C-alpha positions as CSV (number, residue, x, y, z in Angstrom):
1,M,0.0,0.0,0.0
2,S,1.2,3.5,-1.0
3,A,1.8,6.2,1.3
4,Q,-1.3,8.3,1.4
5,M,-1.3,12.7,2.3
6,V,-4.0,13.4,4.5
7,P,-5.1,16.3,6.4
8,L,-3.9,16.0,9.7
9,G,-7.2,17.3,11.4
10,E,-9.0,14.1,9.8
11,V,-6.7,11.3,11.6
12,T,-6.4,13.2,15.0
13,R,-8.6,14.5,18.1
14,W,-7.6,17.9,19.5
15,L,-7.8,19.0,23.3
16,S,-7.5,22.3,24.8
17,G,-5.3,23.1,27.8
18,G,-5.5,25.8,30.2
19,T,-4.1,27.5,33.4
20,P,-5.5,27.2,36.9
21,N,-5.6,30.5,39.1
22,R,-1.9,31.0,40.4
23,S,-3.7,33.0,43.4
24,V,-4.9,29.5,44.6
25,S,-1.9,28.0,46.0
26,K,-3.5,24.5,46.3
27,Y,-4.0,24.1,42.7
28,W,-0.2,24.2,42.3
29,Q,0.8,21.8,45.3
30,G,0.0,18.9,43.5
31,E,2.7,16.2,41.6
32,I,0.7,16.3,38.2
33,P,3.5,17.9,35.7
34,W,1.6,21.0,33.7
35,I,3.3,21.6,30.4
36,S,3.8,25.0,28.9
37,A,6.0,26.1,26.1
38,S,9.3,26.2,28.2
39,T,9.3,22.6,29.0
40,L,7.8,21.5,26.1
41,K,11.1,20.9,24.4
42,D,11.9,17.1,24.0
43,S,10.2,14.6,21.9
44,E,8.6,12.6,24.5
45,I,7.2,14.4,27.4
46,S,7.0,13.3,31.0
47,E,8.2,15.9,33.6
48,S,8.0,19.4,33.9
49,D,9.4,22.5,36.7
50,Q,5.6,23.0,37.7
51,H,2.8,20.8,38.8
52,L,-1.0,20.9,39.6
53,S,-3.1,19.3,41.9
54,P,-6.0,16.9,40.6
55,E,-8.3,20.2,41.7
56,G,-6.0,22.5,39.9
57,V,-6.4,20.2,36.9
58,A,-10.6,19.8,37.1
59,V,-10.9,23.7,37.5
60,G,-8.1,25.2,35.1
61,S,-6.3,22.7,32.9
62,K,-6.8,19.1,31.2
63,M,-5.1,15.6,31.2
64,A,-3.4,14.9,27.8
65,P,-3.6,11.1,27.2
66,V,-0.6,8.7,27.2
67,G,0.4,8.6,23.4
68,S,-1.1,11.9,22.5
69,T,1.8,14.4,21.1
70,L,1.5,17.8,22.6
71,F,2.0,20.5,20.2
72,L,2.7,24.4,20.7
73,V,0.2,26.7,18.8
74,R,1.0,30.0,20.6
75,G,4.7,31.4,22.2
76,S,7.6,33.5,21.0
77,A,9.1,30.1,20.2
78,L,7.2,29.5,17.1
79,Y,9.1,32.4,15.6
80,N,12.0,29.6,15.4
81,E,11.1,26.5,16.1
82,I,8.2,24.0,16.1
83,R,7.7,22.0,19.5
84,A,6.2,19.2,19.9
85,G,6.4,16.0,22.5
86,L,5.2,12.6,22.3
87,V,2.9,11.9,26.4
88,V,5.0,8.6,28.0
89,K,3.6,9.7,31.5
90,P,0.2,11.4,32.2
91,V,0.7,15.4,32.6
92,C,-1.7,18.2,31.8
93,F,-1.0,21.5,29.9
94,N,-1.8,25.3,29.1
95,Q,-3.6,27.2,26.6
96,D,-0.7,27.2,24.4
97,V,-0.6,24.0,23.8
98,K,-3.1,21.3,21.9
99,A,-2.8,17.6,22.4
100,L,-3.3,15.6,19.7
101,I,-4.9,12.3,20.2
102,P,-4.3,10.0,16.9
103,G,-6.6,8.0,15.0
104,P,-6.5,4.2,14.9
105,N,-4.3,4.4,11.8
106,V,-1.6,6.2,13.2
107,V,1.1,5.4,15.5
108,P,1.6,7.8,18.3
109,K,5.3,8.5,17.6
110,F,5.2,8.7,13.9
111,L,2.7,11.3,14.5
112,T,5.4,13.2,17.0
113,Y,7.7,13.0,14.5
114,S,5.3,13.9,11.7
115,L,5.0,17.3,12.9
116,L,8.8,18.0,14.0
117,G,10.1,16.7,10.7
118,R,8.2,19.2,9.0
119,S,9.0,22.0,11.1
120,E,9.7,24.0,8.2
121,D,6.4,23.8,6.4
122,L,4.5,24.2,9.3
123,L,6.7,27.5,10.4
124,K,5.4,29.2,7.3
125,L,1.8,28.8,9.0
126,V,3.1,31.2,12.0
127,S,1.4,34.4,12.3
128,T,2.1,37.3,14.9
129,A,-0.9,38.3,17.4
130,S,-1.8,41.6,18.9
131,N,0.9,41.0,21.3
132,S,3.4,40.0,18.9
133,T,3.6,36.8,19.9
134,G,3.9,33.8,17.1
135,V,0.6,31.6,16.3
136,L,-0.3,28.6,14.7
137,D,-4.0,28.8,13.5
138,T,-5.2,25.4,14.4
139,K,-7.6,25.6,11.0
140,L,-5.0,25.7,9.1
141,V,-2.7,22.9,10.8
142,K,-5.7,20.5,10.9
143,A,-5.9,21.1,7.3
144,F,-1.9,20.5,7.0
145,G,-1.0,17.4,5.1
146,I,1.3,14.4,6.6
147,L,2.3,11.8,4.2
148,L,0.9,8.7,6.1
149,P,2.1,5.2,5.1
150,P,0.6,1.9,6.4
151,L,1.0,1.0,10.2
152,P,4.3,-1.1,9.7
153,E,6.3,1.3,8.3
154,Q,5.0,3.8,10.7
155,R,6.2,1.6,13.2
156,A,9.6,1.2,11.2
157,I,10.0,4.9,11.1
158,A,9.1,5.9,14.5
159,A,11.7,3.2,15.6
160,A,14.5,4.6,13.7
161,L,13.7,8.2,14.2
162,S,13.7,7.0,18.0
163,D,17.0,5.7,18.2
164,A,18.8,8.3,16.4
165,D,17.0,10.4,19.8
166,G,18.4,8.0,21.9
167,L,22.2,8.2,20.8
168,I,21.7,12.0,20.8
169,G,20.5,11.6,24.3
170,A,23.3,9.6,25.7
171,L,25.4,12.0,24.2
172,D,23.8,14.9,25.9
173,A,24.0,13.1,29.3
174,L,27.4,12.1,28.5
175,I,28.6,15.8,27.7
176,A,27.0,16.9,30.9
177,K,28.9,14.5,33.0
178,K,32.2,15.8,31.6
179,R,31.0,19.3,32.2
180,A,30.2,18.4,36.1
181,I,33.8,16.3,36.2
182,K,35.2,19.5,34.7
183,Q,33.6,22.4,37.2
184,A,35.0,20.1,39.9
185,A,38.4,19.5,39.0
186,M,38.0,23.5,38.8
187,Q,37.3,24.0,42.1
188,Q,39.7,21.7,43.3
189,L,42.6,22.6,41.0
190,L,41.9,26.3,40.5
191,T,42.3,27.0,44.4
192,G,45.3,24.7,45.5
193,K,42.8,22.1,47.1
194,K,44.7,19.6,44.6
195,R,47.6,19.3,43.4
196,L,48.9,17.9,40.1
197,P,52.3,15.4,40.7
198,G,55.3,17.0,41.1
199,F,54.4,20.4,42.5
200,E,54.7,22.2,45.8
201,G,54.8,25.5,47.6
202,E,52.4,28.1,48.7
203,W,49.6,29.6,46.8
204,E,49.1,33.4,47.2
205,T,46.1,35.1,46.2
206,K,46.3,38.1,43.7
207,Q,44.5,40.9,42.2
208,L,44.0,40.4,38.6
209,C,46.1,44.0,37.7
210,E,48.9,42.7,39.6
211,I,49.6,40.0,36.9
212,A,47.9,41.2,33.9
213,D,47.3,44.8,32.3
214,V,43.6,45.2,32.0
215,D,42.3,47.1,28.8
216,P,45.8,47.9,27.4
217,E,45.5,48.8,23.4
218,N,43.1,50.7,22.0
219,L,42.7,51.3,18.1
220,P,44.0,54.9,17.4
221,S,40.9,57.2,16.5
222,D,43.2,58.2,13.3
223,T,43.2,54.9,11.5
224,D,43.4,54.4,7.8
225,P,40.2,54.4,6.6
226,T,41.4,51.8,4.0
227,Y,41.9,49.1,6.7
228,S,40.1,46.4,7.5
229,F,39.4,44.7,11.0
230,N,37.6,41.8,12.3
231,Y,35.1,42.6,14.9
232,I,34.1,40.5,17.9
233,S,31.2,41.4,19.6
234,L,29.8,39.3,22.9
235,E,27.3,37.3,20.8
236,Q,30.0,36.0,18.8
237,V,31.4,34.1,21.7
238,D,30.2,31.1,23.3
239,N,31.4,29.5,26.5
240,G,34.8,30.1,25.0
241,H,34.6,29.2,21.6
242,L,34.4,32.1,18.5
243,V,31.1,31.2,16.7
244,G,31.3,34.3,14.2
245,Y,32.8,37.6,13.9
246,S,32.2,40.5,11.1
247,E,34.4,42.2,9.3
248,E,34.6,46.0,8.9
249,V,36.2,48.8,7.6
250,F,36.7,52.0,10.5
251,S,37.2,55.4,9.0
252,A,37.3,56.3,12.3
253,A,37.6,53.9,15.9
254,P,34.2,53.6,16.8
255,S,33.4,53.3,20.4
256,R,31.9,50.2,20.8
257,A,35.6,48.4,19.2
258,R,38.8,50.1,20.1
259,R,40.2,47.2,22.1
260,V,42.7,45.8,19.8
261,L,43.7,42.0,20.2
262,R,47.4,40.6,20.2
263,Y,48.3,36.7,20.3
264,D,47.4,35.2,23.8
265,D,45.3,37.8,25.0
266,V,42.0,37.0,27.4
267,L,38.7,38.6,26.1
268,M,36.4,38.7,29.6
269,S,33.1,39.3,29.1
270,T,32.1,42.3,31.9
271,V,27.7,42.8,30.9
272,R,25.2,40.1,31.5
273,P,23.5,38.4,30.2
274,N,26.8,37.5,28.5
275,L,29.0,36.8,31.5
276,M,30.6,33.3,30.4
277,A,31.5,34.7,27.1
278,H,35.1,35.1,27.3
279,L,37.6,34.0,25.1
280,H,41.5,33.1,25.0
281,Y,42.4,34.9,21.7
282,R,45.1,32.4,19.7
283,G,44.8,34.1,16.7
284,Q,41.5,32.5,15.3
285,I,41.4,35.4,13.1
286,K,43.6,38.5,12.1
287,N,43.2,42.0,12.6
288,A,41.1,41.7,15.5
289,V,39.3,44.0,17.5
290,C,36.4,43.4,20.2
291,S,33.5,44.8,21.8
292,T,33.9,47.4,24.9
293,G,31.3,44.7,26.5
294,F,35.2,43.1,26.8
295,S,37.8,43.5,29.2
296,V,41.4,42.4,27.4
297,L,43.3,41.1,29.6
298,R,47.1,40.9,28.9
299,V,49.2,38.8,31.3
300,K,52.8,40.2,32.0
301,N,56.0,38.7,31.5
302,G,56.7,36.1,33.5
303,L,54.1,36.5,36.1
304,A,51.2,34.2,35.1
305,D,49.8,32.0,32.1
306,S,46.8,33.5,29.8
307,G,45.6,29.7,29.7
308,F,45.4,29.7,33.6
309,I,43.7,32.9,33.5
310,F,41.3,32.0,31.1
311,A,40.3,28.9,33.2
312,H,39.9,31.1,36.3
313,L,37.1,33.2,34.5
314,F,34.9,30.1,34.5
315,G,35.6,29.6,38.0
316,S,33.1,29.8,41.1
317,F,36.3,31.9,42.8
318,V,36.2,34.5,40.4
319,N,32.4,34.3,39.9
320,K,31.2,35.1,43.3
321,Q,33.4,38.4,43.4
322,I,31.6,39.2,40.1
323,E,28.1,38.6,41.2
324,K,28.8,40.8,44.2
325,M,30.1,43.5,42.0
326,L,26.8,43.4,40.3
327,A,24.7,43.0,43.0
328,G,22.5,46.3,43.4
329,S,23.7,47.8,39.9
330,N,21.3,49.6,37.3
331,Y,23.4,48.6,34.9
332,P,24.3,45.1,34.4
333,A,28.0,45.1,34.2
334,I,31.5,45.5,35.9
335,S,34.4,48.4,34.5
336,S,37.8,48.1,34.0
337,R,38.2,49.2,37.8
338,D,36.1,46.5,39.3
339,V,38.2,43.6,36.8
340,K,41.4,45.0,38.1
341,S,40.3,44.4,41.6
342,I,39.2,40.9,40.8
343,E,41.3,38.2,42.9
344,M,42.5,35.3,41.7
345,T,44.4,32.0,43.3
346,C,47.7,31.2,41.9
347,P,50.2,28.6,42.4
348,P,53.9,29.7,42.9
349,T,55.5,28.5,39.6
350,L,54.3,29.1,35.8
351,D,54.6,25.8,35.2
352,E,52.2,24.7,37.7
353,Q,50.0,27.3,36.3
354,R,50.4,26.0,32.5
355,A,50.1,22.5,33.7
356,I,46.5,23.2,35.2
357,A,45.3,25.1,32.4
358,A,46.4,22.1,30.2
359,V,44.4,19.6,32.3
360,L,41.4,21.9,31.9
361,S,41.8,22.6,28.1
362,D,42.1,18.8,27.3
363,M,38.7,18.4,28.9
364,D,37.5,21.3,27.1
365,A,38.6,19.4,23.9
366,E,36.8,16.3,24.5
367,I,33.8,18.2,25.5
368,A,33.8,20.0,22.2
369,A,34.6,16.8,20.4
370,L,31.5,15.3,21.9
371,E,29.5,18.2,21.5
372,R,30.8,18.1,17.3
373,R,29.7,14.0,18.0
374,R,26.2,15.3,19.3
375,D,25.7,18.0,16.5
376,K,26.7,15.3,13.9
377,A,23.9,13.0,15.2
378,K,21.2,15.9,15.0
379,Q,22.3,16.8,11.8
380,I,22.0,13.0,10.3
381,K,18.6,12.2,12.3
382,Q,17.1,15.8,10.6
383,G,18.0,14.1,6.9
384,M,16.4,10.7,7.9
385,M,13.6,13.2,8.7
386,Q,13.3,14.9,5.7
387,Q,13.6,11.5,3.6
388,L,11.3,9.0,5.6
389,L,8.5,11.4,6.5
390,T,8.4,12.5,2.7
391,G,8.0,8.9,1.5
392,R,11.3,9.8,-0.3
393,I,13.1,6.5,1.4
394,R,10.8,3.1,2.4
395,L,11.4,1.5,5.0
396,V,9.0,-1.1,4.4
397,E,8.7,-2.6,0.9
398,P,5.6,-2.1,-0.7
399,P,3.7,-5.1,-1.6
400,G,4.2,-6.5,-4.7
401,A,7.2,-4.2,-5.5
402,A,9.4,-7.1,-6.1
403,A,7.2,-8.9,-8.4
C-alpha cells in the first residue's frame, strides 16, 4: 500500500489545555506535571518544573492522554522552531498547547515525528498575535497534510528516529557528566585544594591587575580608512569558543570597537547576560578588535599564564566576586576598575599554572569533540526525517514491489 497525504485534522482529535488561578496555592501543590512552552522541548514528555493538584487540573487545565502529542500553537518560540512531544506519562497542559490524539491508523510516535520533521513547512503558517506572540492557527494546522504510510512502516520509521534520539540523548547525558567532572576539577585545581603531581609550595591570592594589564591597547582614532578589522562582539563568543565575527572597515575607531587584540590575550565578558562569553584569543582571526563589552587581559611577562587566567574566569572563585560587584547595580556590567580588583588564587610557579591550564583545556577539547559528535547526530536525524517522512526512502517495501 502506498503512503497517502492526509489532512492532520482528519486523523487526530484535539484537546485544549488551560492555566488554573495562580493565586490559589492548592491548585499548584500537586504532583501532576503541567506542560507549557518552556517545558515542551523534548520529543518525549513526562516531566515539568511546575505541577498541579487534581483539583487544579479539574478547574483550569486538562490531562493529556498517554500516546497523544503535545503541540505548541502559541508562543515566541514559534518564530524559530516547532515544538512537539509524545506524552509518555500522565501530564496536564496550558492554553498555548494542544494535545493531538491520534486515530487508529496513526502510530503515536510517528505523529510526533511527522510534526517535527515538517517544521519548515509548519513555520510558514505562523502568524503574529496582537502582542507580537507567534501563533499557529488551528484551522490551518488541521488542514496541513502529512504523509501516512501503512502502520508497519510508521512503526519502522518511528523506531529508526527513536534510535537516533536515543543516541543524541546519550551524548547529551555524557556531555553533562563531563561538564560536571570539569567543574569539580576546576574547584579543586584552581584553588590549590588538589595539586598535580610534582608541584609544591604555597599558593598566593593576587589581584588581576598584579598579573595582567587590563584593557592595555585601543585602536587609534586616526586609523587608516582603508584598513579592515575583524570585529568580535559578545554574541559571537559562546562558552569559550569564537562562533562568528564581522569584517568591517573603520574610517575612525568607533567607541564600541577600540580594543585591539594580540595573540594570547584573554577576552573577559563584563556584561550580563553574556558573563560566560570569555575567549582565549590565539589568533583565530587576524586584525581583531573587540566590543567594549569585553575587558582585554594581557598577562605581564613571567607573572602569569594566560590559559590559567582564562580557566579562572569560568570558576566559582572569580564569579562569586563578580556577582557581588553586580549586586544592586542598575546597569548589569562591571567596569575596568572592577576587573582590576578581582582576585585569583595562583600557584607559585608558571609551570604549575600551565599544567593546570593544560588539564582543563584537554577536558574542554573532549567536551567539544562530544558536542560535535552530538551535533552531527542531530544533522543525521534531520536528514532521516526529511527522507523518511516524505516517502523518498521507504523502510518497509510496498507489497508487490519485488514482483
